[in-house]
MARROLO-211314 format. One line per 10 residues: their letters; for each residue x, y, z of C-alpha. Coordinates in nm, 2 decimals, decimal comma, m for minus. Layout:
residues N
A) X/Y/Z; ...
END
This chain:
residues 73
MSSSLSGISS) 3,32/2,25/m3,30; 3,32/1,88/m3,27; 3,34/1,91/m2,88; 3,03/2,11/m2,88; 2,85/1,86/m3,10; 2,95/1,57/m2,88; 2,83/1,78/m2,58; 2,50/1,84/m2,73; 2,48/1,47/m2,83; 2,55/1,36/m2,47
LVQNSGTVAQ) 2,29/1,60/m2,34; 2,03/1,46/m2,58; 2,13/1,10/m2,48; 2,12/1,19/m2,11; 1,77/1,36/m2,15; 1,65/1,05/m2,32; 1,77/0,83/m2,03; 1,61/1,07/m1,77; 1,27/1,07/m1,95; 1,29/0,69/m1,99
SQVQEVAQMA) 1,36/0,64/m1,62; 1,08/0,88/m1,53; 0,84/0,68/m1,75; 0,96/0,36/m1,59; 0,90/0,50/m1,24; 0,55/0,62/m1,33; 0,48/0,28/m1,47; 0,61/0,11/m1,16; 0,40/0,33/m0,93; 0,09/0,25/m1,14
MLKKSMDIQA) 0,15/m0,11/m1,12; 0,21/m0,08/m0,74; m0,12/0,11/m0,69; m0,30/m0,15/m0,91; m0,17/m0,44/m0,72; m0,27/m0,27/m0,39; m0,62/m0,22/m0,52; m0,64/m0,59/m0,63; m0,53/m0,70/m0,28; m0,78/m0,48/m0,11
QGVLPLINAV) m1,06/m0,62/m0,31; m0,95/m0,97/m0,22; m0,92/m0,89/0,15; m1,26/m0,74/0,21; m1,46/m1,05/0,14; m1,22/m1,23/0,38; m1,27/m0,98/0,65; m1,66/m0,99/0,61; m1,64/m1,37/0,63; m1,46/m1,37/0,96
VQNSPAPVTS) m1,71/m1,11/1,11; m2,00/m1,32/1,00; m1,86/m1,65/1,12; m1,73/m1,52/1,46; m1,90/m1,67/1,76; m2,13/m1,48/1,98; m1,98/m1,33/2,29; m2,02/m1,53/2,60; m2,30/m1,38/2,82; m2,29/m1,64/3,10
NPSNLGNAID) m2,09/m1,41/3,32; m2,26/m1,21/3,60; m2,36/m0,85/3,49; m2,14/m0,68/3,73; m1,82/m0,87/3,61; m1,59/m0,64/3,42; m1,76/m0,31/3,50; m1,49/m0,17/3,73; m1,11/m0,18/3,67; m0,87/m0,11/3,95
VRA) m0,58/0,09/3,81; m0,36/0,11/4,13; m0,06/m0,09/4,12
END
């Protein structure tokens, strides 16, 4: 009888451990997603600033330059 009680006791303890580890995994994933969202919000203004401050393309080349590519080696 005591062996069955200890078996039940160990099952209860193990299920509590499994449930706790699952809760920890869910919390870790939520924190990871939140940190990725925060990083994405911080990067967008930087990308927009780079695009706005990039120099205009050089147009002093002749109009026919770069129109044909020779792909033979």
